Backbone as CSV, one residue per row, in Angstrom:
resi,resn,N_x,N_y,N_z,CA_x,CA_y,CA_z,C_x,C_y,C_z
1,UNK,151.473,-118.191,-82.727,150.194,-118.099,-82.779,149.373,-117.192,-82.890
2,UNK,148.755,-117.114,-84.128,148.232,-115.545,-84.326,146.591,-115.954,-85.078
3,UNK,145.587,-114.947,-84.955,144.415,-115.298,-85.589,143.732,-114.049,-86.156
4,UNK,143.454,-114.010,-87.338,142.844,-113.024,-88.494,141.641,-113.507,-88.714
5,UNK,140.975,-112.483,-88.060,139.339,-112.239,-88.245,139.063,-110.966,-89.692
6,UNK,137.876,-111.500,-90.448,137.599,-110.791,-91.783,136.199,-110.724,-91.776
7,UNK,136.016,-108.959,-91.433,135.232,-108.707,-91.567,134.528,-108.122,-93.044
8,UNK,133.113,-107.861,-93.375,133.224,-107.236,-94.888,131.747,-107.016,-95.307
9,UNK,132.009,-106.452,-96.318,130.512,-106.044,-96.633,130.089,-106.855,-97.724
10,UNK,128.845,-107.094,-98.346,128.285,-107.861,-99.195,129.027,-107.318,-100.579
11,UNK,129.701,-108.458,-101.055,130.159,-108.437,-102.585,131.623,-107.393,-102.578
12,UNK,132.139,-107.376,-101.436,133.594,-107.112,-101.285,134.475,-107.952,-101.265
13,UNK,134.113,-109.188,-101.738,135.258,-110.136,-102.039,135.785,-110.674,-100.892
14,UNK,134.754,-111.027,-99.467,135.265,-111.543,-98.180,135.677,-113.016,-98.302
15,UNK,134.852,-113.818,-98.794,135.094,-114.868,-98.932,136.558,-115.521,-99.547
16,UNK,136.595,-114.863,-100.851,137.892,-114.855,-101.636,138.991,-114.702,-101.047
17,UNK,138.893,-113.343,-100.329,140.092,-112.600,-99.733,140.357,-114.005,-98.491
18,UNK,139.494,-114.247,-97.585,139.915,-115.069,-96.942,140.409,-116.183,-96.773
19,UNK,139.884,-117.186,-97.974,140.797,-118.197,-98.861,141.943,-117.925,-98.939
20,UNK,142.040,-116.722,-99.624,143.596,-116.191,-100.189,144.436,-116.218,-99.298
21,UNK,143.875,-115.654,-98.241,144.717,-115.197,-97.074,145.183,-116.369,-95.952
22,UNK,144.298,-117.527,-96.024,144.615,-118.667,-95.496,145.674,-119.616,-96.356
23,UNK,145.689,-119.321,-97.604,146.238,-119.990,-98.247,147.657,-119.541,-97.885
24,UNK,148.064,-118.290,-98.220,149.163,-117.446,-97.935,149.992,-117.742,-96.750
25,UNK,149.083,-117.858,-95.805,149.354,-118.106,-94.525,149.900,-119.497,-94.110
26,UNK,149.160,-120.368,-94.800,149.148,-121.615,-94.347,148.285,-121.927,-93.244
27,UNK,147.115,-121.133,-92.669,146.304,-120.916,-91.380,145.468,-121.910,-91.924
28,UNK,144.160,-122.113,-90.681,143.168,-123.244,-91.056,141.886,-121.642,-91.440
29,UNK,141.487,-122.144,-92.492,140.354,-121.326,-92.793,138.561,-121.761,-91.565
30,UNK,138.315,-120.535,-90.865,137.334,-121.309,-90.225,135.970,-120.148,-90.907
31,UNK,134.814,-120.629,-91.220,134.035,-119.913,-91.814,132.408,-120.518,-90.878
32,UNK,131.522,-119.837,-91.219,130.286,-120.258,-90.855,130.129,-121.583,-90.681
33,UNK,130.107,-122.591,-91.962,130.074,-124.101,-91.814,130.784,-124.490,-90.705
34,UNK,132.144,-124.604,-90.548,132.825,-125.140,-89.443,132.553,-124.633,-88.332
35,UNK,132.210,-123.135,-88.145,131.709,-122.836,-86.751,129.890,-123.594,-85.981
36,UNK,129.111,-123.955,-87.415,128.450,-124.250,-87.020,128.193,-126.025,-86.917
37,UNK,129.492,-126.618,-87.125,129.783,-128.114,-86.958,130.186,-128.200,-85.181
38,UNK,131.035,-127.019,-84.997,130.947,-127.292,-83.748,129.757,-127.059,-82.517
39,UNK,128.740,-125.729,-83.081,127.367,-125.862,-82.430,126.465,-127.279,-82.263
40,UNK,126.583,-127.856,-83.319,125.952,-129.013,-83.705,126.614,-129.901,-82.833
41,UNK,127.945,-130.303,-82.282,128.475,-130.794,-81.428,127.678,-130.715,-80.344
42,UNK,127.006,-129.786,-80.047,126.299,-129.277,-78.512,125.023,-130.109,-78.719
43,UNK,124.606,-130.671,-79.494,123.014,-131.116,-79.930,121.816,-129.957,-80.239
44,UNK,122.766,-128.867,-80.773,122.008,-127.727,-81.413,121.848,-127.801,-82.538
45,UNK,120.649,-127.713,-82.909,120.580,-127.233,-84.772,120.981,-126.229,-85.233
46,UNK,121.479,-126.071,-86.463,121.679,-124.872,-87.205,120.444,-123.939,-87.296
47,UNK,119.056,-124.509,-87.413,118.065,-123.986,-87.733,117.309,-123.246,-86.425
48,UNK,118.068,-123.613,-85.392,117.606,-122.830,-84.288,118.149,-121.542,-84.347
49,UNK,119.291,-121.212,-84.704,120.029,-120.034,-84.409,119.990,-119.147,-85.796
50,UNK,119.426,-119.534,-86.786,119.064,-118.618,-87.931,118.744,-117.387,-87.742
51,UNK,117.678,-117.181,-86.686,116.982,-116.164,-86.785,118.151,-114.625,-85.914
52,UNK,119.519,-115.310,-85.749,120.181,-114.436,-84.810,121.359,-114.344,-85.654
53,UNK,121.820,-115.531,-86.767,122.867,-115.427,-87.480,123.021,-114.143,-88.006
54,UNK,124.192,-113.334,-87.698,124.598,-112.255,-88.560,123.335,-111.574,-89.103
55,UNK,122.765,-111.234,-87.835,121.217,-110.347,-88.271,120.782,-109.655,-86.471
56,UNK,120.243,-108.686,-86.833,119.902,-108.345,-85.467,118.306,-108.980,-85.227
57,UNK,118.072,-109.838,-83.909,117.063,-110.855,-83.752,115.548,-109.527,-83.755
58,UNK,114.512,-110.161,-84.279,113.475,-109.709,-84.081,112.702,-109.073,-82.899
59,UNK,111.756,-108.331,-82.432,111.534,-108.206,-81.123,111.124,-109.370,-80.400
60,UNK,110.475,-110.100,-80.418,110.083,-111.447,-79.857,111.273,-112.409,-79.713
61,UNK,112.012,-112.527,-80.870,113.269,-113.474,-80.389,114.352,-112.531,-79.766
62,UNK,114.468,-111.408,-79.711,115.407,-110.521,-78.527,114.830,-110.839,-77.267
63,UNK,113.634,-111.435,-76.956,113.042,-111.779,-75.756,113.202,-112.681,-74.837
64,UNK,113.537,-113.968,-75.895,113.893,-115.251,-75.533,115.055,-115.656,-75.122
65,UNK,115.440,-117.037,-74.518,116.443,-116.995,-74.086,117.641,-117.609,-75.121
66,UNK,116.690,-117.477,-76.209,117.351,-118.064,-77.189,118.980,-117.128,-77.667
67,UNK,118.423,-116.028,-77.762,119.379,-114.892,-77.884,120.991,-115.421,-76.921
68,UNK,120.627,-115.484,-76.202,121.776,-115.736,-74.868,122.543,-117.124,-75.166
69,UNK,121.557,-118.458,-75.227,122.163,-119.268,-76.388,122.925,-119.432,-77.332
70,UNK,122.360,-118.722,-78.095,123.061,-118.140,-79.503,124.708,-117.811,-79.466
71,UNK,124.523,-116.448,-78.180,126.183,-116.328,-78.110,126.880,-117.052,-77.442
72,UNK,126.504,-117.743,-76.060,127.056,-118.531,-75.433,127.644,-119.849,-76.238
73,UNK,126.878,-120.304,-77.444,127.817,-121.609,-77.969,128.300,-120.922,-79.376
74,UNK,128.045,-119.745,-79.618,129.051,-119.137,-80.545,130.009,-118.627,-80.317
75,UNK,130.258,-118.521,-78.624,131.912,-118.186,-78.654,132.210,-119.174,-78.243
76,UNK,131.891,-120.245,-77.692,132.187,-121.686,-77.436,132.915,-122.144,-78.611
77,UNK,132.226,-122.087,-79.765,132.776,-122.608,-81.054,133.815,-122.161,-81.574
78,UNK,133.894,-120.532,-81.296,134.982,-119.620,-81.535,136.083,-120.041,-80.902
79,UNK,135.777,-119.989,-79.614,137.198,-120.077,-78.867,137.752,-121.911,-78.859
80,UNK,136.946,-122.592,-79.260,137.897,-124.147,-79.455,138.260,-123.771,-80.674
81,UNK,137.974,-123.243,-81.723,138.969,-123.289,-83.008,139.914,-122.612,-83.026
82,UNK,140.063,-121.352,-82.190,140.886,-120.332,-81.989,141.986,-121.052,-81.222
83,UNK,141.797,-122.011,-80.218,142.471,-122.640,-78.993,143.453,-123.831,-79.823
84,UNK,143.270,-124.200,-81.059,143.865,-124.547,-82.180,145.105,-124.235,-82.644
85,UNK,145.196,-122.979,-83.021,146.056,-121.922,-83.577,145.545,-121.304,-84.325
86,UNK,146.598,-120.654,-85.397,146.337,-120.035,-86.439,145.295,-120.529,-87.106
87,UNK,144.815,-119.212,-87.338,143.406,-119.351,-88.108,142.665,-117.923,-88.667
88,UNK,142.130,-118.124,-89.658,141.445,-117.168,-90.584,139.941,-117.422,-89.925
89,UNK,139.086,-116.333,-89.446,138.000,-116.413,-89.191,137.263,-115.429,-90.358
90,UNK,136.299,-115.805,-90.613,135.323,-114.841,-91.489,134.064,-114.616,-90.979
91,UNK,133.654,-113.268,-90.656,132.187,-112.937,-90.232,131.555,-113.351,-88.642
92,UNK,130.508,-113.617,-88.277,130.156,-113.824,-87.192,130.708,-113.149,-85.838
93,UNK,131.462,-112.257,-85.985,131.428,-111.066,-84.976,132.844,-111.830,-83.957
94,UNK,133.646,-112.378,-85.036,134.635,-113.159,-84.411,135.719,-111.874,-83.702
95,UNK,135.952,-110.799,-84.656,136.499,-109.468,-84.108,135.824,-108.917,-83.087
96,UNK,134.829,-109.169,-82.918,134.229,-108.297,-81.404,134.585,-109.201,-80.395
97,UNK,134.170,-110.516,-80.369,134.351,-111.402,-79.122,135.864,-111.493,-78.857
98,UNK,136.929,-111.557,-79.549,138.306,-111.820,-79.519,138.711,-110.316,-79.522
99,UNK,138.141,-109.448,-79.250,138.817,-107.983,-79.780,140.236,-107.253,-79.022
100,UNK,140.012,-107.844,-77.603,141.137,-107.438,-76.938,142.431,-108.415,-76.470
101,UNK,142.465,-109.666,-77.460,143.146,-110.696,-77.717,144.580,-110.289,-78.092
102,UNK,145.522,-110.334,-77.249,147.049,-110.161,-78.037,146.914,-110.883,-79.436
103,UNK,147.439,-110.477,-80.732,147.960,-111.631,-81.504,146.600,-111.909,-82.187
104,UNK,145.419,-111.312,-82.111,144.274,-110.957,-82.937,144.295,-110.069,-83.987
105,UNK,144.380,-109.898,-85.196,144.253,-108.849,-86.091,143.317,-109.257,-86.883
106,UNK,142.599,-107.699,-86.783,141.062,-107.597,-87.581,141.302,-107.107,-88.536
107,UNK,140.645,-107.602,-89.692,140.577,-106.671,-91.226,139.062,-106.215,-91.226
108,UNK,139.248,-105.332,-92.669,137.812,-105.027,-92.928,137.426,-104.745,-94.365
109,UNK,136.541,-105.668,-95.071,136.864,-104.949,-96.237,135.308,-104.663,-96.914
110,UNK,135.745,-103.252,-97.762,134.670,-102.755,-98.123,134.984,-102.608,-99.548
111,UNK,133.682,-101.784,-100.349,134.201,-101.581,-101.727,133.114,-100.431,-102.427
112,UNK,133.288,-99.386,-103.666,132.793,-98.846,-103.899,131.038,-99.423,-104.032
113,UNK,130.307,-98.437,-103.787,128.611,-99.064,-103.676,128.631,-99.633,-105.439
114,UNK,128.984,-98.956,-106.241,128.668,-99.259,-107.811,129.318,-100.592,-108.024
115,UNK,130.758,-100.998,-107.339,131.070,-101.916,-108.084,130.222,-103.346,-107.224
116,UNK,130.201,-103.085,-105.927,129.239,-103.841,-105.389,127.924,-104.695,-106.188
117,UNK,127.431,-103.402,-106.415,126.129,-103.470,-107.415,126.542,-104.450,-108.369
118,UNK,127.523,-104.337,-109.195,127.782,-105.064,-110.089,128.173,-106.379,-110.065
119,UNK,128.987,-106.644,-108.867,129.190,-108.112,-108.731,127.979,-108.805,-108.190
120,UNK,126.878,-108.157,-107.473,125.865,-108.806,-107.086,125.038,-108.973,-108.344
121,UNK,124.815,-108.317,-109.162,123.923,-108.729,-110.247,124.662,-109.739,-111.168
122,UNK,125.665,-109.794,-111.154,126.477,-110.758,-111.661,126.335,-112.145,-111.071
123,UNK,126.394,-112.228,-109.770,126.125,-113.299,-108.830,125.001,-113.568,-108.776
124,UNK,124.148,-112.717,-108.438,122.408,-113.118,-108.527,121.634,-113.253,-109.717
125,UNK,122.520,-112.719,-111.090,121.653,-112.559,-112.251,120.288,-111.929,-112.001
126,UNK,120.637,-110.539,-110.955,119.379,-109.657,-111.171,119.770,-108.259,-111.625
127,UNK,118.662,-107.766,-111.780,118.957,-106.214,-112.193,119.151,-105.387,-111.038
128,UNK,119.497,-104.211,-111.369,120.237,-103.131,-110.754,119.251,-103.201,-109.339
129,UNK,117.995,-102.748,-109.574,117.446,-102.412,-108.253,117.451,-103.629,-107.378
130,UNK,117.205,-104.839,-107.199,117.220,-106.217,-106.828,118.638,-106.221,-106.390
131,UNK,119.766,-105.889,-106.853,120.752,-105.680,-106.219,121.330,-104.821,-105.407
132,UNK,120.607,-103.800,-105.607,120.441,-102.101,-104.511,119.904,-103.022,-102.996
133,UNK,118.865,-103.710,-103.249,117.721,-104.472,-102.055,118.607,-105.318,-101.415
134,UNK,119.602,-106.147,-102.151,120.009,-106.968,-101.405,121.188,-106.700,-100.421
135,UNK,121.860,-105.575,-101.030,123.038,-105.146,-100.554,122.759,-103.979,-98.994
136,UNK,121.836,-103.489,-99.343,121.161,-102.460,-98.398,120.354,-103.385,-97.080
137,UNK,119.714,-104.805,-97.309,119.540,-105.590,-96.131,120.840,-106.348,-96.079
138,UNK,121.757,-106.833,-96.589,122.611,-107.616,-95.788,123.486,-106.708,-95.009
139,UNK,123.518,-105.039,-95.357,124.159,-104.268,-94.518,123.647,-103.778,-93.370
140,UNK,122.312,-103.907,-93.241,121.475,-103.486,-92.136,121.366,-104.580,-91.448
141,UNK,121.318,-105.965,-91.602,121.560,-107.041,-90.950,122.988,-107.283,-90.206
142,UNK,123.946,-107.054,-90.673,125.116,-106.806,-90.009,125.424,-105.865,-89.327
143,UNK,125.088,-104.771,-89.521,125.105,-103.464,-88.680,124.202,-103.867,-87.316
144,UNK,122.877,-104.386,-87.977,121.958,-104.482,-86.285,122.434,-105.779,-85.477
145,UNK,123.051,-106.844,-85.830,124.035,-108.129,-85.333,124.873,-107.345,-84.565
146,UNK,125.639,-106.489,-85.188,127.072,-105.969,-84.452,126.403,-104.621,-83.113
147,UNK,125.308,-104.207,-83.474,125.022,-103.464,-82.510,123.943,-104.124,-81.202
148,UNK,123.419,-105.117,-81.802,122.399,-105.701,-80.507,123.714,-106.605,-79.553
149,UNK,124.615,-107.858,-80.634,125.115,-108.594,-79.617,126.418,-107.879,-78.821
150,UNK,127.100,-106.945,-79.397,128.378,-106.350,-79.213,128.321,-104.821,-78.928
151,UNK,127.538,-104.204,-78.934,127.128,-102.813,-78.821,128.704,-102.023,-79.666
152,UNK,128.790,-102.206,-80.679,129.401,-101.409,-81.661,129.462,-101.524,-82.859
153,UNK,129.571,-100.356,-83.544,129.124,-100.179,-85.149,130.358,-101.006,-85.939
154,UNK,129.509,-101.769,-86.956,129.992,-102.676,-87.542,131.121,-102.140,-88.633
155,UNK,130.807,-100.704,-89.408,131.615,-100.117,-90.208,132.658,-99.320,-89.757
156,UNK,132.875,-99.227,-88.332,133.725,-98.344,-87.740,135.218,-98.394,-87.849
157,UNK,136.254,-97.991,-88.334,137.320,-98.690,-88.512,138.439,-98.834,-87.297
158,UNK,137.745,-98.219,-86.230,138.119,-97.965,-85.008,138.059,-99.267,-84.126
159,UNK,137.586,-100.392,-84.942,137.218,-101.355,-84.574,138.213,-102.643,-85.308
160,UNK,139.184,-102.292,-86.215,139.843,-102.750,-87.016,141.181,-102.465,-87.017
161,UNK,142.161,-103.448,-87.127,143.512,-103.026,-87.527,143.607,-102.393,-88.840
162,UNK,142.889,-103.264,-89.940,143.375,-102.788,-91.066,141.803,-102.604,-91.975
163,UNK,141.486,-101.642,-92.953,140.420,-101.498,-93.633,140.882,-101.660,-95.143
164,UNK,140.413,-102.632,-95.913,140.870,-102.856,-97.564,139.632,-102.498,-98.303
165,UNK,140.216,-101.274,-99.435,139.166,-101.592,-100.376,139.366,-102.395,-101.838
166,UNK,138.416,-103.198,-101.485,138.611,-104.576,-102.824,137.948,-103.649,-104.018
167,UNK,137.431,-102.712,-104.132,137.386,-102.175,-105.446,138.570,-101.705,-106.475
168,UNK,139.798,-101.625,-105.747,140.786,-101.692,-105.883,142.116,-102.468,-105.643
169,UNK,141.810,-103.322,-104.941,142.799,-104.609,-104.614,141.875,-105.759,-104.461
170,UNK,143.167,-106.996,-105.410,142.167,-108.141,-105.736,142.611,-108.927,-104.591
171,UNK,142.027,-110.378,-104.157,142.050,-110.789,-102.761,143.602,-111.092,-102.716
172,UNK,144.252,-111.333,-103.851,145.666,-111.905,-103.532,146.387,-110.573,-103.213
173,UNK,145.967,-109.557,-103.429,146.438,-108.074,-102.777,146.586,-108.135,-102.011
174,UNK,144.856,-108.220,-101.260,144.782,-107.819,-99.852,145.696,-108.958,-99.103
175,UNK,145.536,-109.937,-99.130,146.153,-111.260,-98.479,147.506,-111.041,-98.482
176,UNK,148.493,-110.453,-99.598,149.972,-110.483,-99.386,150.084,-108.789,-98.293
177,UNK,148.912,-107.648,-98.339,149.138,-106.658,-97.595,149.343,-107.388,-95.976
178,UNK,147.958,-108.256,-95.787,147.908,-108.472,-94.257,148.989,-109.510,-93.978
179,UNK,149.638,-110.493,-94.811,150.857,-111.262,-94.555,151.893,-110.444,-93.942
180,UNK,152.104,-109.364,-94.693,153.266,-108.539,-94.430,153.487,-108.021,-93.070
181,UNK,151.975,-107.383,-92.781,151.660,-106.632,-91.291,151.908,-107.815,-90.376
182,UNK,151.432,-108.905,-90.576,151.714,-109.659,-89.300,152.800,-110.277,-89.272
183,UNK,153.602,-110.252,-90.229,155.070,-111.166,-90.287,155.798,-109.447,-89.297
184,UNK,155.408,-108.624,-89.339,156.033,-107.338,-88.818,155.218,-106.914,-87.201
185,UNK,154.097,-107.206,-86.889,153.460,-107.178,-85.554,153.606,-108.270,-84.803
186,UNK,153.506,-109.499,-85.385,153.336,-110.590,-84.566,154.598,-111.224,-84.124
187,UNK,154.928,-110.973,-82.821,156.241,-111.359,-82.102,156.026,-112.410,-81.380
188,UNK,157.339,-113.422,-80.789,156.888,-114.757,-80.172,156.150,-114.107,-79.121
189,UNK,156.529,-112.842,-78.436,155.862,-112.722,-77.049,154.762,-112.570,-77.249
190,UNK,153.988,-111.894,-78.178,152.463,-111.833,-78.628,152.058,-113.168,-78.805
191,UNK,152.530,-113.848,-79.618,151.835,-115.365,-79.877,151.827,-116.110,-78.244
192,UNK,152.632,-115.624,-77.737,152.716,-116.374,-76.388,151.321,-115.845,-75.145
193,UNK,151.219,-114.309,-75.421,149.936,-113.644,-74.724,148.555,-114.358,-75.470
194,UNK,148.848,-114.441,-76.720,147.554,-114.988,-77.443,146.993,-116.488,-77.060
195,UNK,147.820,-116.960,-77.092,147.749,-118.155,-76.525,147.219,-118.256,-75.151
196,UNK,147.593,-118.173,-74.315,147.330,-117.851,-72.889,145.933,-117.067,-72.810
197,UNK,145.574,-116.008,-73.487,144.448,-115.418,-73.408,143.202,-116.143,-73.656
198,UNK,143.631,-116.696,-75.246,142.716,-117.968,-75.446,142.386,-118.887,-74.251
199,UNK,143.474,-119.363,-73.933,143.029,-120.293,-72.324,142.199,-119.755,-71.468
200,UNK,142.314,-118.580,-71.051,141.470,-118.101,-70.274,140.372,-117.641,-70.460
201,UNK,140.085,-117.176,-71.725,138.656,-117.338,-72.477,138.025,-118.602,-72.486
202,UNK,138.627,-119.568,-72.984,137.999,-120.929,-73.271,137.656,-121.757,-71.805
203,UNK,138.313,-121.313,-70.441,137.934,-121.676,-69.252,136.523,-120.877,-68.882
204,UNK,136.849,-119.414,-68.914,135.909,-118.553,-68.742,134.365,-119.199,-69.150
205,UNK,134.234,-119.798,-70.693,133.343,-120.395,-71.138,133.012,-121.894,-70.714
206,UNK,133.794,-122.590,-70.695,133.672,-123.712,-69.823,133.220,-123.775,-68.560
207,UNK,133.362,-123.142,-67.669,132.653,-122.525,-66.416,131.687,-122.542,-66.563
208,UNK,130.975,-121.537,-67.084,129.616,-121.085,-67.432,128.708,-122.237,-68.321
209,UNK,129.524,-122.470,-69.120,128.402,-123.967,-69.643,128.425,-125.036,-68.948
210,UNK,129.264,-125.317,-68.076,128.956,-126.080,-66.942,127.866,-125.867,-65.867
211,UNK,127.923,-124.509,-65.522,126.935,-124.230,-64.619,125.708,-123.818,-64.855
212,UNK,125.517,-123.216,-66.007,124.194,-122.935,-66.722,123.457,-123.903,-67.847
213,UNK,124.384,-125.160,-68.560,123.911,-126.134,-69.394,123.853,-127.133,-68.904
214,UNK,125.199,-127.569,-68.187,125.316,-129.096,-67.832,124.653,-129.170,-66.470
215,UNK,124.985,-128.270,-65.668,124.224,-128.524,-64.060,122.664,-127.874,-64.343
216,UNK,122.600,-126.650,-65.098,121.207,-126.126,-64.997,121.085,-125.376,-63.882
217,UNK,122.053,-124.778,-63.195,121.796,-124.328,-61.907,121.594,-122.638,-61.989
218,UNK,120.467,-122.155,-61.500,120.267,-120.658,-61.461,120.981,-119.496,-60.999
219,UNK,121.819,-119.084,-61.674,122.618,-117.944,-61.563,122.002,-116.815,-62.293
220,UNK,121.524,-115.732,-62.190,120.991,-114.723,-62.560,122.759,-113.935,-62.993
221,UNK,122.821,-113.279,-64.623,123.669,-112.523,-64.589,124.833,-113.366,-64.424
222,UNK,125.121,-114.254,-64.805,126.607,-114.983,-64.331,127.277,-114.478,-65.341
223,UNK,128.695,-114.248,-64.727,129.683,-113.844,-65.296,130.892,-114.412,-64.874
224,UNK,132.566,-114.711,-65.685,132.971,-115.583,-65.146,134.417,-114.875,-65.863
225,UNK,135.628,-114.593,-64.712,136.572,-113.860,-65.258,137.528,-114.638,-64.618
226,UNK,138.579,-115.397,-65.843,139.982,-116.160,-65.564,141.189,-115.114,-65.920
227,UNK,142.082,-114.665,-64.861,143.065,-113.751,-64.977,144.191,-114.921,-64.484
228,UNK,145.110,-115.465,-65.327,146.282,-116.128,-64.443,145.426,-117.837,-64.062
229,UNK,145.923,-117.588,-62.987,145.582,-118.486,-61.836,144.333,-117.930,-60.839
230,UNK,143.848,-116.600,-60.854,142.783,-116.682,-60.401,141.147,-116.623,-61.267
231,UNK,140.167,-117.227,-60.377,138.908,-117.137,-61.255,137.980,-116.195,-60.681
232,UNK,137.181,-115.359,-60.888,136.207,-114.506,-60.373,135.094,-114.688,-60.641
233,UNK,133.731,-115.017,-59.847,132.549,-115.580,-60.311,131.405,-113.857,-59.862
234,UNK,130.696,-113.751,-60.471,129.519,-112.738,-60.324,128.586,-113.157,-60.704
235,UNK,127.249,-112.451,-60.147,125.920,-112.915,-60.424,125.269,-112.454,-59.302
236,UNK,124.004,-113.682,-59.522,123.001,-112.884,-58.505,121.754,-114.334,-58.091
237,UNK,121.636,-114.816,-57.168,121.093,-116.066,-56.706,120.183,-115.589,-55.298
238,UNK,119.589,-116.542,-55.080,118.550,-115.853,-54.071,118.838,-116.948,-52.906
239,UNK,119.844,-117.712,-52.969,120.148,-118.804,-51.637,121.704,-118.993,-51.779
240,UNK,122.623,-119.076,-50.522,123.800,-119.547,-50.541,124.274,-120.997,-50.970
241,UNK,123.500,-121.458,-50.582,123.633,-122.936,-51.066,124.131,-123.245,-52.621
242,UNK,123.205,-122.368,-53.557,123.450,-122.525,-54.616,124.893,-121.931,-55.026
243,UNK,125.613,-120.987,-54.484,126.422,-120.510,-54.230,127.972,-121.483,-54.137
244,UNK,127.757,-122.037,-52.978,128.323,-123.169,-52.504,128.695,-124.449,-53.954
245,UNK,127.379,-124.959,-54.200,127.714,-125.865,-55.472,128.360,-125.088,-56.400
246,UNK,128.419,-123.761,-56.635,129.064,-123.698,-58.087,130.358,-123.408,-57.700
247,UNK,130.696,-122.971,-56.703,132.231,-123.195,-56.094,132.909,-124.529,-56.299
248,UNK,131.836,-125.793,-55.851,132.306,-126.724,-55.985,132.547,-127.107,-57.276
249,UNK,131.832,-126.970,-57.913,132.124,-127.111,-59.776,133.006,-126.280,-60.341
250,UNK,133.697,-125.182,-59.618,134.510,-124.673,-60.770,135.672,-124.924,-59.712
251,UNK,135.685,-125.575,-58.298,136.895,-126.009,-57.895,137.382,-127.323,-58.733
252,UNK,136.037,-127.944,-59.227,136.585,-129.510,-60.287,137.380,-129.172,-61.552
253,UNK,136.942,-128.516,-62.226,137.198,-127.752,-63.321,138.587,-126.877,-63.410
254,UNK,138.927,-126.302,-61.983,140.499,-125.731,-62.177,140.788,-125.878,-60.699
255,UNK,141.283,-126.897,-60.450,141.339,-127.510,-58.916,143.112,-126.675,-58.837
256,UNK,143.721,-125.897,-59.254,144.896,-125.634,-59.197,144.367,-123.995,-59.025
257,UNK,143.694,-123.539,-59.216,143.084,-121.796,-59.202,142.506,-121.320,-57.867
258,UNK,142.780,-120.076,-57.772,142.568,-119.308,-56.712,140.950,-118.742,-56.935
259,UNK,139.917,-119.353,-56.159,138.773,-118.828,-56.725,138.183,-117.912,-55.632
260,UNK,137.258,-116.961,-56.231,136.563,-115.897,-55.681,135.343,-115.739,-55.640
261,UNK,134.369,-115.681,-55.134,133.163,-115.143,-55.453,132.639,-113.848,-54.934
262,UNK,132.147,-113.085,-56.340,131.629,-111.859,-55.986,129.775,-112.317,-56.366
263,UNK,129.138,-113.256,-56.059,127.748,-113.728,-56.509,127.094,-113.200,-55.439
264,UNK,125.896,-112.591,-55.778,125.351,-111.586,-54.550,124.049,-112.453,-54.010
265,UNK,123.755,-112.552,-53.146,122.373,-113.344,-52.409,121.707,-112.246,-52.196
266,UNK,120.543,-112.093,-53.160,119.467,-111.565,-52.720,118.240,-112.342,-52.617
267,UNK,117.488,-112.149,-51.375,116.653,-113.209,-50.964,115.275,-112.960,-51.847
268,UNK,114.602,-111.421,-51.971,113.578,-111.357,-52.797,113.592,-111.491,-54.538
269,UNK,115.362,-111.882,-54.971,114.935,-111.685,-56.544,114.055,-112.682,-57.171
270,UNK,114.413,-113.760,-56.496,113.444,-114.843,-57.374,111.850,-114.357,-57.713
271,UNK,111.089,-113.304,-56.621,109.964,-112.972,-56.939,109.737,-112.327,-58.124
272,UNK,110.710,-111.643,-58.477,110.604,-110.649,-59.812,111.213,-111.361,-60.776
273,UNK,111.973,-112.454,-60.901,112.454,-112.766,-61.990,111.772,-113.518,-62.726
C-alpha cells in the first residue's frame, strides 16, 4: 500500500499529471470532488466550506467554529480514502495531513512563470494581465491555506519527496519518474507500516468525531493519540464526570485498547471560554 500526494502551482499540469500517475500506477485518483462526496456523507454541504478550500480564511471566518469543522471533516474524508489503499491525492493539503506517515510519497509540481502565464491565457481565454492576476491570486490562496492550517510553507521543497518542473517535463514523464521512485523506495515493510499508521490516525479521528460531533461533549482542545494498542486523550474540561463519559465512549470504540486520560480538570475554565 502506498499513497502519493500531488501539490501544484496553478498551470503546472497538476490535474494532468495526477491522472497520468494514477493510470500508470493503477491507483485510485482522489480529487476535490471525491473528498467533497465524503464530506457530504456527514450531512455537510460543500458551500459551507468554500471559504476555507485551499485558501486562507478571512478574519471573520477564522474566528468561527467552521474552520475547525472544515479541518475535521477534511481529515476524516482523506483518511477514509487512504484507508482503502493505493491512491493518488491532489491538493487539499493531503501531503501536510499525512506528512509523517510511512509509505506516503509527496510531490510538488512547478513551472516557469512565463509558461504558466501562457497556459492560463489559453485555458481562460484571457490576456497576460488577467493571467498574471489569476496566478498571483491562486498562489496567494494556496500559500495562505498551508500557513494557516498546517503552519508550513507551501512551496518549500523540504515538505516534499520530489519536485518536478512541468515546463520541461510532460505529465507522462513526471508520472514515469514517480513510478520508478516508488518501485525503489516502497517496500513491503513500509507498506505494512503505512497501513498501520493510517489505521491509527483513522481511530484518532473516529474518537474525536464521536466525542465532539456525535455526542457533542464539551472538551476544549481535545486531541487523541493512538499508537499501537494505546489511546491517550488530551484536553481541558471543568468536571470529572465529563472525563468519565469520554472514557466510556472510547472503551466502546476501542474495547481492546489501553486508554490513558491526560484531560485536565480546570474548574474555572468554563467562565472564560
